[in-house]
C-alpha positions, 0 to 999 in steps of 0.5 A: 510477536506482539504480546506476552499472551502469545498473539502473532507468534514467531518461530523460536530460537532455532533448534537446528543442530550443528554437524555432529550434534543431536538434531532432536535435542531442542524441538521447535516450539512457539515463543512469545515476547515473554521468551525475549524478556526471559532471555534478555534478563538472563544475558544482561541481569535486567528486564527489558524496557518497553522500547527495547521490546519494540526494537526487538520486534522490529528486528524480527521483521527486518525493520531496522530503525534509523535511530534510537532517540532516547534520553541518557540512562535508558540503556541504548547499549542494549542494542547489542544483546537485542540484535544478538537475540533477534539474529538467533531468532531469525537464523533459519531465514536471516533478515538481520546483518551477521555483524554488528559494528558498534562505533563510538568516539570515546575509548572508555565507552568502547571498553564498556561496550566490549564488556557488555559483549563479553558478558553476553558470550560468557552467559551463552557459554555457561548456560548449563550452569543455570538452575532455571530449566526454561532459561537454560533451554532458551540459551541452548537453542540460541547457541545452536542457532548462532552456530548454524550461521557459521561456515567453519567449525569452531568453538567460537560461535560469536566473534568479539573484537575491539578495534581501538588505538593501543589495543591489539586486534584479536583477529576473531572477526576476520576468520569466518565471514559467515560467523556472527560478530560483534566489532566494537571500536572508535571512528578512526579505526573502523572508519578507516577500514570501511574506506579501504584505508585501515591503519596498519593494513596492507593492500590485501588487508585493506580490501578484506577489511573493507568487505567485512565492515562494508557488507552484511553489517549493522553499523551502530553509531553511538553519541551521533550528535558528537560526530555529525560528519561521520554520520553523514559519511555512513549515510552516504555509503549506505545509500550508494551501496543500496543502489548496487548491492541490495540487501547486503548493504550496510545498515546504520542505526544512530544512537543519541540523547540529542536528535539532530533531525526530526525525520528519523524512522526512530525508536523514541519514548512513548506513553508506555515507556513514560509510565514504566517505573524504571524509566520514570525513576531514571528520567526524574533522578536528581543530579547532585554536585558535591564539592570536597 
């Protein structure tokens, strides 16, 4: 998928049905990046920025960058819906991890990211209420594609769990290891599980949770410039796994407005981004301080 004109077409959001559903309800048809733009807008209420389209295209190819090094205000948390759309798009031949684990060191941002994940699920769940036939069809096919990845029959096609102190785990991410999942939490809660030391976990729980967080997972570390030690730990774990586990090893995507090093295989601003009206507005926004 390269442009809105349809050059270099990709396969569509999978039209395959779950057991008991009508397999012919949503035939496979070519889609271009215009389909991504429409689906992204339906899920988020925003048109994608150029860098977000580039990230989606890389996800389709199984090419996960090391970082998104972008200024504040340019929608880095959109990694969540971009991953979900790309996962559905490639469900017939999965190239992306089935679990996205979003880590940030501030509880407020954890709650904000959880709200984004919940909105995505709500939009998918209520697609039949949309008036636009094309958008409704895209979301129907996306739901079928995500359901195709699940091992257990369930009304929950995407698990959403928040792991942070003083908040009970809803357990959704544990029940079906094959189900796509969005797991959002703080460094201490998720890092401890990755290292077989999950808070409140028994002997079985520690190994179970380490397996789920440490395999088939895209770990997104937000505000990485604030937690360099944990970033190095994730990088070390990923390198060791790649020696032994191959394509099921964790993959790490760092988000930051302040890059710590210059050797990233990173998503950065390009002239296309800088000429975008929305990007220009956000980059040139005036900051004011008022005393009352």
